[in-house]
Biopython code that builds the backbone (N, CA, C, O; Angstrom):
import numpy as np
from Bio.PDB.StructureBuilder import StructureBuilder

atoms = [
    (1, "UNK", "N", (-0.245, -12.558, -17.055)),
    (1, "UNK", "CA", (0.531, -11.615, -16.012)),
    (1, "UNK", "C", (0.122, -10.231, -16.573)),
    (1, "UNK", "O", (0.018, -10.037, -17.785)),
    (2, "UNK", "N", (-0.106, -9.271, -15.635)),
    (2, "UNK", "CA", (-0.544, -7.784, -16.348)),
    (2, "UNK", "C", (0.949, -7.029, -15.837)),
    (2, "UNK", "O", (1.319, -7.008, -14.663)),
    (3, "UNK", "N", (1.546, -6.551, -16.750)),
    (3, "UNK", "CA", (2.762, -5.715, -16.717)),
    (3, "UNK", "C", (2.647, -4.535, -17.335)),
    (3, "UNK", "O", (1.808, -4.582, -18.234)),
    (4, "UNK", "N", (3.133, -3.558, -17.210)),
    (4, "UNK", "CA", (3.495, -2.452, -18.350)),
    (4, "UNK", "C", (4.698, -2.495, -18.914)),
    (4, "UNK", "O", (5.678, -2.322, -18.190)),
    (5, "UNK", "N", (4.837, -2.694, -20.081)),
    (5, "UNK", "CA", (5.941, -2.765, -20.871)),
    (5, "UNK", "C", (6.978, -1.420, -20.721)),
    (5, "UNK", "O", (6.547, -0.267, -20.719)),
    (6, "UNK", "N", (8.212, -1.719, -20.614)),
    (6, "UNK", "CA", (9.064, -0.353, -20.296)),
    (6, "UNK", "C", (9.324, 0.185, -21.679)),
    (6, "UNK", "O", (9.349, -0.549, -22.667)),
    (7, "UNK", "N", (9.538, 1.638, -21.727)),
    (7, "UNK", "CA", (9.900, 2.298, -22.862)),
    (7, "UNK", "C", (11.402, 1.662, -23.556)),
    (7, "UNK", "O", (11.669, 1.609, -24.757)),
    (8, "UNK", "N", (12.090, 1.302, -22.637)),
    (8, "UNK", "CA", (13.398, 0.790, -23.415)),
    (8, "UNK", "C", (13.796, -0.315, -22.430)),
    (8, "UNK", "O", (13.844, -0.200, -21.205)),
    (9, "UNK", "N", (14.105, -1.525, -23.241)),
    (9, "UNK", "CA", (14.518, -2.773, -22.566)),
    (9, "UNK", "C", (15.994, -2.445, -21.760)),
    (9, "UNK", "O", (16.870, -1.729, -22.244)),
    (10, "UNK", "N", (16.059, -2.958, -20.752)),
    (10, "UNK", "CA", (17.400, -2.718, -19.931)),
    (10, "UNK", "C", (18.216, -4.209, -19.846)),
    (10, "UNK", "O", (17.653, -5.297, -19.969)),
    (11, "UNK", "N", (19.624, -4.017, -19.616)),
    (11, "UNK", "CA", (20.177, -5.201, -19.098)),
    (11, "UNK", "C", (19.887, -5.290, -17.755)),
    (11, "UNK", "O", (19.392, -4.375, -17.096)),
    (12, "UNK", "N", (20.283, -6.730, -17.206)),
    (12, "UNK", "CA", (20.242, -6.773, -16.009)),
    (12, "UNK", "C", (21.043, -5.881, -15.121)),
    (12, "UNK", "O", (20.593, -5.475, -14.049)),
    (13, "UNK", "N", (22.223, -5.577, -15.563)),
    (13, "UNK", "CA", (23.140, -4.684, -14.660)),
    (13, "UNK", "C", (22.504, -3.091, -14.961)),
    (13, "UNK", "O", (22.723, -2.310, -14.035)),
    (14, "UNK", "N", (21.843, -2.594, -15.990)),
    (14, "UNK", "CA", (21.333, -1.438, -15.780)),
    (14, "UNK", "C", (20.207, -1.250, -15.109)),
    (14, "UNK", "O", (20.120, -0.258, -14.386)),
    (15, "UNK", "N", (19.001, -2.275, -15.231)),
    (15, "UNK", "CA", (17.927, -2.476, -14.248)),
    (15, "UNK", "C", (18.437, -2.468, -12.782)),
    (15, "UNK", "O", (17.938, -1.671, -11.988)),
    (16, "UNK", "N", (19.406, -3.320, -12.397)),
    (16, "UNK", "CA", (20.157, -3.074, -11.081)),
    (16, "UNK", "C", (20.569, -1.744, -10.464)),
    (16, "UNK", "O", (20.422, -1.330, -9.314)),
    (17, "UNK", "N", (21.115, -1.197, -11.516)),
    (17, "UNK", "CA", (21.926, 0.340, -11.211)),
    (17, "UNK", "C", (20.673, 1.235, -11.179)),
    (17, "UNK", "O", (20.749, 2.181, -10.394)),
    (18, "UNK", "N", (19.641, 1.124, -11.818)),
    (18, "UNK", "CA", (18.413, 2.047, -11.794)),
    (18, "UNK", "C", (17.523, 1.788, -10.582)),
    (18, "UNK", "O", (16.902, 2.737, -10.103)),
    (19, "UNK", "N", (17.429, 0.673, -10.098)),
    (19, "UNK", "CA", (16.731, 0.252, -8.988)),
    (19, "UNK", "C", (17.531, 0.110, -7.696)),
    (19, "UNK", "O", (16.970, -0.252, -6.662)),
    (20, "UNK", "N", (18.862, 0.398, -7.741)),
    (20, "UNK", "CA", (19.748, 0.330, -6.406)),
    (20, "UNK", "C", (19.711, -0.871, -5.720)),
    (20, "UNK", "O", (19.656, -0.887, -4.491)),
    (21, "UNK", "N", (19.734, -1.860, -6.376)),
    (21, "UNK", "CA", (19.831, -3.265, -5.840)),
    (21, "UNK", "C", (21.022, -3.954, -6.444)),
    (21, "UNK", "O", (21.522, -3.482, -7.465)),
    (22, "UNK", "N", (21.477, -4.962, -5.925)),
    (22, "UNK", "CA", (22.584, -5.873, -6.354)),
    (22, "UNK", "C", (22.008, -6.752, -7.218)),
    (22, "UNK", "O", (20.787, -6.904, -7.217)),
    (23, "UNK", "N", (22.846, -7.456, -8.085)),
    (23, "UNK", "CA", (22.498, -8.478, -9.319)),
    (23, "UNK", "C", (22.149, -9.701, -8.618)),
    (23, "UNK", "O", (21.378, -10.516, -9.125)),
    (24, "UNK", "N", (22.738, -9.886, -7.349)),
    (24, "UNK", "CA", (22.379, -11.118, -6.475)),
    (24, "UNK", "C", (20.868, -11.093, -5.988)),
    (24, "UNK", "O", (20.141, -12.086, -6.003)),
    (25, "UNK", "N", (20.432, -9.640, -5.489)),
    (25, "UNK", "CA", (18.933, -9.470, -5.092)),
    (25, "UNK", "C", (18.049, -9.661, -6.459)),
    (25, "UNK", "O", (17.004, -10.309, -6.409)),
    (26, "UNK", "N", (18.460, -9.136, -7.556)),
    (26, "UNK", "CA", (17.789, -9.479, -8.926)),
    (26, "UNK", "C", (17.516, -10.838, -9.109)),
    (26, "UNK", "O", (16.377, -11.221, -9.375)),
    (27, "UNK", "N", (18.622, -11.725, -8.968)),
    (27, "UNK", "CA", (18.525, -13.183, -9.506)),
    (27, "UNK", "C", (17.398, -13.976, -8.202)),
    (27, "UNK", "O", (16.550, -14.833, -8.456)),
    (28, "UNK", "N", (17.689, -13.423, -6.885)),
    (28, "UNK", "CA", (17.018, -14.038, -6.142)),
    (28, "UNK", "C", (15.538, -13.559, -6.125)),
    (28, "UNK", "O", (14.619, -14.282, -5.742)),
    (29, "UNK", "N", (15.391, -12.385, -6.532)),
    (29, "UNK", "CA", (13.865, -12.257, -7.081)),
    (29, "UNK", "C", (13.319, -13.168, -8.054)),
    (29, "UNK", "O", (12.412, -13.958, -7.793)),
    (30, "UNK", "N", (13.830, -13.064, -9.084)),
    (30, "UNK", "CA", (13.860, -13.740, -10.256)),
    (30, "UNK", "C", (13.307, -15.651, -9.876)),
    (30, "UNK", "O", (12.387, -16.376, -10.254)),
    (31, "UNK", "N", (14.280, -15.766, -9.112)),
    (31, "UNK", "CA", (14.159, -17.478, -8.619)),
    (31, "UNK", "C", (13.196, -17.314, -7.642)),
    (31, "UNK", "O", (12.871, -18.478, -7.411)),
    (32, "UNK", "N", (12.464, -16.530, -6.847)),
    (32, "UNK", "CA", (11.423, -16.395, -6.229)),
    (32, "UNK", "C", (9.993, -16.137, -7.012)),
    (32, "UNK", "O", (8.878, -16.371, -6.546)),
    (33, "UNK", "N", (10.247, -15.683, -8.106)),
    (33, "UNK", "CA", (9.183, -15.415, -8.920)),
    (33, "UNK", "C", (8.595, -13.882, -8.914)),
    (33, "UNK", "O", (7.613, -13.524, -9.565)),
    (34, "UNK", "N", (9.269, -13.167, -8.180)),
    (34, "UNK", "CA", (8.878, -11.712, -7.797)),
    (34, "UNK", "C", (9.777, -10.606, -8.404)),
    (34, "UNK", "O", (9.732, -9.417, -8.092)),
    (35, "UNK", "N", (10.627, -11.190, -9.347)),
    (35, "UNK", "CA", (11.406, -10.153, -10.177)),
    (35, "UNK", "C", (10.440, -9.770, -11.350)),
    (35, "UNK", "O", (9.350, -10.279, -11.612)),
    (36, "UNK", "N", (11.125, -8.708, -12.026)),
    (36, "UNK", "CA", (10.735, -7.914, -12.978)),
    (36, "UNK", "C", (10.505, -9.025, -14.304)),
    (36, "UNK", "O", (11.268, -9.992, -14.303)),
    (37, "UNK", "N", (9.629, -8.943, -15.274)),
    (37, "UNK", "CA", (9.591, -9.464, -16.649)),
    (37, "UNK", "C", (10.719, -9.351, -17.323)),
    (37, "UNK", "O", (11.078, -8.182, -17.461)),
    (38, "UNK", "N", (11.640, -10.424, -17.952)),
    (38, "UNK", "CA", (12.244, -10.363, -18.582)),
    (38, "UNK", "C", (12.309, -11.242, -19.813)),
    (38, "UNK", "O", (11.908, -12.403, -19.723)),
    (39, "UNK", "N", (12.742, -10.815, -20.858)),
    (39, "UNK", "CA", (12.640, -11.354, -22.340)),
    (39, "UNK", "C", (14.260, -12.176, -22.512)),
    (39, "UNK", "O", (15.369, -11.642, -22.479)),
    (40, "UNK", "N", (13.944, -13.514, -22.685)),
    (40, "UNK", "CA", (15.363, -14.078, -23.296)),
    (40, "UNK", "C", (15.499, -14.324, -24.497)),
    (40, "UNK", "O", (14.547, -14.873, -25.051)),
    (41, "UNK", "N", (16.644, -14.024, -25.253)),
    (41, "UNK", "CA", (16.577, -14.024, -26.743)),
    (41, "UNK", "C", (17.065, -15.842, -26.884)),
    (41, "UNK", "O", (17.983, -16.372, -26.258)),
    (42, "UNK", "N", (16.302, -16.397, -27.713)),
    (42, "UNK", "CA", (16.507, -17.987, -27.720)),
    (42, "UNK", "C", (17.582, -18.026, -28.605)),
    (42, "UNK", "O", (17.665, -17.250, -29.557)),
    (43, "UNK", "N", (18.457, -18.927, -28.336)),
    (43, "UNK", "CA", (19.820, -19.185, -29.010)),
    (43, "UNK", "C", (21.105, -18.203, -28.567)),
    (43, "UNK", "O", (22.179, -18.191, -29.168)),
    (44, "UNK", "N", (20.801, -17.432, -27.466)),
    (44, "UNK", "CA", (21.787, -16.650, -27.088)),
    (44, "UNK", "C", (21.665, -16.356, -25.512)),
    (44, "UNK", "O", (20.725, -16.815, -24.863)),
    (45, "UNK", "N", (22.687, -15.552, -24.928)),
    (45, "UNK", "CA", (22.820, -15.352, -23.591)),
    (45, "UNK", "C", (22.142, -13.793, -23.151)),
    (45, "UNK", "O", (22.162, -13.180, -22.083)),
    (46, "UNK", "N", (21.613, -13.509, -24.341)),
    (46, "UNK", "CA", (20.823, -11.933, -24.094)),
    (46, "UNK", "C", (19.623, -12.029, -23.231)),
    (46, "UNK", "O", (18.714, -12.832, -23.442)),
    (47, "UNK", "N", (19.653, -11.120, -22.177)),
    (47, "UNK", "CA", (18.437, -11.158, -21.160)),
    (47, "UNK", "C", (18.283, -9.612, -21.247)),
    (47, "UNK", "O", (19.219, -8.817, -21.177)),
    (48, "UNK", "N", (16.752, -9.246, -21.437)),
    (48, "UNK", "CA", (16.521, -7.829, -21.263)),
    (48, "UNK", "C", (15.373, -7.718, -20.366)),
    (48, "UNK", "O", (14.373, -8.393, -20.610)),
    (49, "UNK", "N", (15.416, -6.792, -19.162)),
    (49, "UNK", "CA", (14.287, -6.251, -18.538)),
    (49, "UNK", "C", (13.213, -5.683, -19.147)),
    (49, "UNK", "O", (13.290, -4.478, -19.386)),
    (50, "UNK", "N", (12.016, -6.400, -19.520)),
    (50, "UNK", "CA", (11.191, -5.465, -20.299)),
    (50, "UNK", "C", (9.947, -4.765, -19.573)),
    (50, "UNK", "O", (9.108, -4.093, -20.174)),
    (51, "UNK", "N", (9.944, -4.995, -18.310)),
    (51, "UNK", "CA", (8.909, -4.387, -17.467)),
    (51, "UNK", "C", (9.423, -3.200, -16.804)),
    (51, "UNK", "O", (10.503, -3.082, -16.225)),
    (52, "UNK", "N", (8.311, -2.153, -17.003)),
    (52, "UNK", "CA", (8.572, -0.955, -16.488)),
    (52, "UNK", "C", (8.881, -0.666, -14.696)),
    (52, "UNK", "O", (8.372, -1.485, -13.931)),
    (53, "UNK", "N", (9.426, 0.098, -14.297)),
    (53, "UNK", "CA", (9.718, -0.004, -12.959)),
    (53, "UNK", "C", (8.526, 0.398, -12.234)),
    (53, "UNK", "O", (8.287, -0.067, -11.120)),
    (54, "UNK", "N", (7.753, 1.249, -12.815)),
    (54, "UNK", "CA", (6.506, 1.353, -12.114)),
    (54, "UNK", "C", (5.685, 0.432, -11.925)),
    (54, "UNK", "O", (5.249, 0.341, -10.778)),
    (55, "UNK", "N", (5.292, -0.358, -12.753)),
    (55, "UNK", "CA", (4.620, -2.016, -13.080)),
    (55, "UNK", "C", (5.217, -2.501, -11.988)),
    (55, "UNK", "O", (4.679, -2.532, -10.881)),
    (56, "UNK", "N", (6.396, -2.916, -12.251)),
    (56, "UNK", "CA", (7.216, -3.981, -10.947)),
    (56, "UNK", "C", (6.873, -3.382, -9.615)),
    (56, "UNK", "O", (6.443, -4.113, -8.723)),
    (57, "UNK", "N", (7.051, -1.995, -9.413)),
    (57, "UNK", "CA", (6.842, -1.672, -8.080)),
    (57, "UNK", "C", (5.536, -1.765, -7.455)),
    (57, "UNK", "O", (5.424, -2.046, -6.262)),
    (58, "UNK", "N", (4.342, -1.493, -8.366)),
    (58, "UNK", "CA", (3.266, -1.624, -8.018)),
    (58, "UNK", "C", (2.966, -3.083, -7.704)),
    (58, "UNK", "O", (2.472, -3.388, -6.619)),
    (59, "UNK", "N", (3.276, -4.057, -8.702)),
    (59, "UNK", "CA", (3.072, -5.554, -8.496)),
    (59, "UNK", "C", (3.892, -5.821, -6.767)),
    (59, "UNK", "O", (3.353, -6.668, -6.054)),
    (60, "UNK", "N", (5.009, -5.157, -6.268)),
    (60, "UNK", "CA", (5.577, -5.524, -5.225)),
    (60, "UNK", "C", (4.892, -4.984, -4.254)),
    (60, "UNK", "O", (4.991, -5.607, -3.197)),
    (61, "UNK", "N", (4.133, -3.910, -4.220)),
    (61, "UNK", "CA", (3.401, -3.339, -3.176)),
    (61, "UNK", "C", (2.170, -4.297, -2.992)),
    (61, "UNK", "O", (1.830, -4.660, -1.867)),
    (62, "UNK", "N", (1.594, -4.646, -3.991)),
    (62, "UNK", "CA", (0.620, -5.555, -3.710)),
    (62, "UNK", "C", (1.115, -6.555, -3.198)),
    (62, "UNK", "O", (0.486, -6.814, -2.172)),
    (63, "UNK", "N", (2.121, -7.437, -3.417)),
    (63, "UNK", "CA", (2.560, -8.665, -2.826)),
    (63, "UNK", "C", (2.707, -8.437, -1.501)),
    (63, "UNK", "O", (2.276, -9.231, -0.665)),
    (64, "UNK", "N", (3.430, -7.154, -1.144)),
    (64, "UNK", "CA", (3.641, -6.751, 0.371)),
    (64, "UNK", "C", (2.133, -6.752, 1.184)),
    (64, "UNK", "O", (2.036, -7.193, 2.329)),
    (65, "UNK", "N", (1.140, -6.276, 0.535)),
    (65, "UNK", "CA", (-0.074, -6.260, 1.299)),
    (65, "UNK", "C", (-0.920, -7.383, 1.447)),
    (65, "UNK", "O", (-1.747, -7.487, 2.352)),
    (66, "UNK", "N", (-0.694, -8.334, 0.448)),
    (66, "UNK", "CA", (-1.103, -9.559, 0.462)),
    (66, "UNK", "C", (-0.359, -10.354, 1.682)),
    (66, "UNK", "O", (-1.030, -10.957, 2.520)),
    (67, "UNK", "N", (1.041, -10.319, 1.729)),
    (67, "UNK", "CA", (1.569, -10.934, 2.788)),
    (67, "UNK", "C", (1.415, -10.275, 4.173)),
    (67, "UNK", "O", (1.557, -10.958, 5.187)),
    (68, "UNK", "N", (1.153, -9.080, 4.230)),
    (68, "UNK", "CA", (0.830, -8.321, 5.649)),
    (68, "UNK", "C", (-0.420, -8.909, 6.049)),
    (68, "UNK", "O", (-0.590, -9.306, 7.202)),
    (69, "UNK", "N", (-1.316, -8.987, 5.146)),
    (69, "UNK", "CA", (-2.814, -9.535, 5.438)),
    (69, "UNK", "C", (-2.553, -11.055, 5.895)),
    (69, "UNK", "O", (-3.079, -11.343, 6.970)),
    (70, "UNK", "N", (-1.901, -11.971, 5.321)),
    (70, "UNK", "CA", (-1.645, -13.199, 5.396)),
    (70, "UNK", "C", (-0.953, -13.256, 6.977)),
    (70, "UNK", "O", (-1.501, -13.935, 7.845)),
    (71, "UNK", "N", (0.145, -12.575, 7.227)),
    (71, "UNK", "CA", (0.493, -12.511, 8.870)),
    (71, "UNK", "C", (-0.468, -11.572, 9.756)),
    (71, "UNK", "O", (-0.133, -11.620, 10.940)),
    (72, "UNK", "N", (-1.453, -10.819, 9.538)),
    (72, "UNK", "CA", (-2.324, -10.481, 10.511)),
    (72, "UNK", "C", (-3.208, -11.627, 10.602)),
    (72, "UNK", "O", (-3.603, -11.814, 11.753)),
    (73, "UNK", "N", (-3.640, -12.455, 9.738)),
    (73, "UNK", "CA", (-4.782, -13.330, 9.981)),
    (73, "UNK", "C", (-3.840, -14.538, 10.686)),
    (73, "UNK", "O", (-4.356, -15.164, 11.612)),
    (74, "UNK", "N", (-2.760, -14.806, 10.356)),
    (74, "UNK", "CA", (-2.190, -15.856, 11.339)),
    (74, "UNK", "C", (-2.343, -15.437, 12.712)),
    (74, "UNK", "O", (-2.858, -16.104, 13.609)),
    (75, "UNK", "N", (-1.686, -13.877, 12.832)),
    (75, "UNK", "CA", (-1.672, -13.803, 14.319)),
    (75, "UNK", "C", (-2.776, -13.740, 14.872)),
    (75, "UNK", "O", (-2.768, -14.030, 16.069)),
    (76, "UNK", "N", (-4.034, -13.375, 14.287)),
    (76, "UNK", "CA", (-5.276, -13.429, 14.820)),
    (76, "UNK", "C", (-5.901, -14.892, 15.395)),
    (76, "UNK", "O", (-6.516, -15.085, 16.444)),
    (77, "UNK", "N", (-5.506, -15.908, 14.277)),
    (77, "UNK", "CA", (-5.785, -17.087, 14.862)),
    (77, "UNK", "C", (-5.076, -17.732, 16.112)),
    (77, "UNK", "O", (-5.661, -18.435, 16.936)),
    (78, "UNK", "N", (-3.913, -17.444, 16.142)),
    (78, "UNK", "CA", (-2.729, -17.451, 17.138)),
    (78, "UNK", "C", (-3.419, -16.914, 18.535)),
    (78, "UNK", "O", (-3.531, -17.501, 19.612)),
    (79, "UNK", "N", (-3.714, -15.995, 18.262)),
    (79, "UNK", "CA", (-4.178, -15.143, 19.409)),
    (79, "UNK", "C", (-5.446, -15.788, 20.057)),
    (79, "UNK", "O", (-5.571, -15.733, 21.280)),
    (80, "UNK", "N", (-6.474, -16.452, 19.215)),
    (80, "UNK", "CA", (-7.658, -17.020, 19.668)),
    (80, "UNK", "C", (-7.442, -18.402, 20.294)),
    (80, "UNK", "O", (-8.100, -18.836, 21.239)),
    (81, "UNK", "N", (-6.407, -19.076, 19.640)),
    (81, "UNK", "CA", (-6.043, -20.233, 20.047)),
    (81, "UNK", "C", (-5.304, -20.151, 21.566)),
    (81, "UNK", "O", (-5.414, -21.097, 22.346)),
    (82, "UNK", "N", (-4.582, -19.004, 21.895)),
    (82, "UNK", "CA", (-3.905, -18.569, 23.245)),
    (82, "UNK", "C", (-5.147, -18.549, 23.958)),
    (82, "UNK", "O", (-5.238, -19.373, 24.868)),
    (83, "UNK", "N", (-6.074, -17.834, 23.761)),
    (83, "UNK", "CA", (-7.205, -17.182, 24.569)),
    (83, "UNK", "C", (-7.675, -18.462, 25.048)),
    (83, "UNK", "O", (-7.643, -18.760, 26.242)),
    (84, "UNK", "N", (-8.128, -19.257, 24.102)),
    (84, "UNK", "CA", (-8.832, -20.588, 24.458)),
    (84, "UNK", "C", (-8.376, -21.444, 25.513)),
    (84, "UNK", "O", (-8.882, -21.723, 26.600)),
    (85, "UNK", "N", (-7.186, -21.843, 24.895)),
    (85, "UNK", "CA", (-6.333, -22.472, 25.953)),
    (85, "UNK", "C", (-6.107, -21.931, 27.519)),
    (85, "UNK", "O", (-6.091, -22.686, 28.491)),
    (86, "UNK", "N", (-5.950, -20.606, 27.574)),
    (86, "UNK", "CA", (-5.737, -19.906, 28.862)),
    (86, "UNK", "C", (-7.046, -20.101, 29.547)),
    (86, "UNK", "O", (-6.960, -20.398, 30.739)),
    (87, "UNK", "N", (-8.293, -19.989, 29.016)),
    (87, "UNK", "CA", (-9.699, -20.110, 29.504)),
    (87, "UNK", "C", (-9.506, -21.656, 29.961)),
    (87, "UNK", "O", (-9.623, -21.905, 31.161)),
    (88, "UNK", "N", (-9.233, -22.640, 29.104)),
    (88, "UNK", "CA", (-9.333, -23.935, 29.670)),
    (88, "UNK", "C", (-8.256, -24.221, 30.963)),
    (88, "UNK", "O", (-8.477, -24.798, 32.027)),
    (89, "UNK", "N", (-7.232, -23.707, 30.545)),
    (89, "UNK", "CA", (-6.174, -23.989, 31.854)),
    (89, "UNK", "C", (-6.374, -23.309, 32.843)),
    (89, "UNK", "O", (-5.757, -23.620, 33.861)),
    (90, "UNK", "N", (-7.171, -22.320, 32.873)),
    (90, "UNK", "CA", (-7.592, -21.221, 34.199)),
    (90, "UNK", "C", (-8.708, -22.503, 34.786)),
    (90, "UNK", "O", (-8.522, -23.119, 35.836)),
    (91, "UNK", "N", (-9.795, -22.706, 33.910)),
    (91, "UNK", "CA", (-10.844, -23.688, 34.697)),
    (91, "UNK", "C", (-10.106, -24.964, 35.206)),
    (91, "UNK", "O", (-10.393, -25.361, 36.335)),
    (92, "UNK", "N", (-9.195, -25.628, 34.482)),
    (92, "UNK", "CA", (-8.297, -27.015, 35.090)),
    (92, "UNK", "C", (-7.983, -26.494, 36.335)),
    (92, "UNK", "O", (-8.557, -27.016, 37.291)),
    (93, "UNK", "N", (-7.007, -25.357, 36.606)),
    (93, "UNK", "CA", (-6.389, -24.969, 37.715)),
    (93, "UNK", "C", (-7.492, -24.959, 38.808)),
    (93, "UNK", "O", (-7.338, -25.712, 39.770)),
    (94, "UNK", "N", (-8.613, -24.153, 38.738)),
    (94, "UNK", "CA", (-9.351, -24.092, 39.697)),
    (94, "UNK", "C", (-9.928, -25.001, 40.302)),
    (94, "UNK", "O", (-10.091, -25.033, 41.521)),
    (95, "UNK", "N", (-10.365, -25.995, 39.352)),
    (95, "UNK", "CA", (-10.930, -27.334, 39.925)),
    (95, "UNK", "C", (-9.692, -28.362, 40.393)),
    (95, "UNK", "O", (-10.033, -29.427, 40.907)),
    (96, "UNK", "N", (-8.728, -28.168, 40.285)),
    (96, "UNK", "CA", (-7.624, -28.980, 40.898)),
    (96, "UNK", "C", (-7.412, -28.308, 42.373)),
    (96, "UNK", "O", (-7.138, -29.048, 43.318)),
    (97, "UNK", "N", (-7.532, -27.000, 42.548)),
    (97, "UNK", "CA", (-7.443, -26.574, 43.963)),
    (97, "UNK", "C", (-8.413, -27.062, 44.806)),
    (97, "UNK", "O", (-8.056, -27.267, 45.966)),
    (98, "UNK", "N", (-9.650, -27.319, 44.481)),
    (98, "UNK", "CA", (-10.749, -27.481, 45.177)),
    (98, "UNK", "C", (-10.518, -28.940, 45.993)),
    (98, "UNK", "O", (-10.058, -29.945, 45.451)),
    (99, "UNK", "N", (-10.876, -28.863, 47.222)),
    (99, "UNK", "CA", (-10.750, -29.955, 48.125)),
    (99, "UNK", "C", (-11.857, -30.937, 47.777)),
    (99, "UNK", "O", (-12.938, -30.488, 47.394)),
    (100, "UNK", "N", (-11.684, -32.101, 47.872)),
    (100, "UNK", "CA", (-12.772, -32.922, 47.792)),
    (100, "UNK", "C", (-13.721, -33.025, 49.186)),
    (100, "UNK", "O", (-13.195, -32.918, 50.294)),
    (101, "UNK", "N", (-15.097, -33.233, 49.028)),
    (101, "UNK", "CA", (-15.874, -33.251, 50.026)),
    (101, "UNK", "C", (-16.412, -34.245, 50.468)),
    (101, "UNK", "O", (-17.154, -34.162, 51.446)),
]
sb = StructureBuilder()
sb.init_structure("model")
sb.init_model(0)
sb.init_chain("A")
sb.init_seg("    ")
for serial, (resi, resn, name, xyz) in enumerate(atoms, 1):
    if name == "N":
        sb.init_residue(resn, " ", resi, " ")
    sb.init_atom(name, np.array(xyz, "f"), 0.0, 1.0, " ", f" {name:<3s}", serial, name[0])
structure = sb.get_structure()
């Protein structure tokens, strides 16, 4: 994982205050795997955020761009599917309207 280490390790509460997010959002991001890099001290409840905010923001921007590309790809596939269906359904309708000779 590429990340830039912060100059100072912050508690979760300090990180959230500086990033203007609530702790619930922080924990939801951690659960989703998109939160900042943390250091858990073994044998204690001490958790410190060690990733710099700039590094975390770069990762989030790259993730957002990737998700936008995926949405655009899905939208293009769906548009092609609808276009193909409309061509076939138009042909079926025109053939159904013809009178048998």
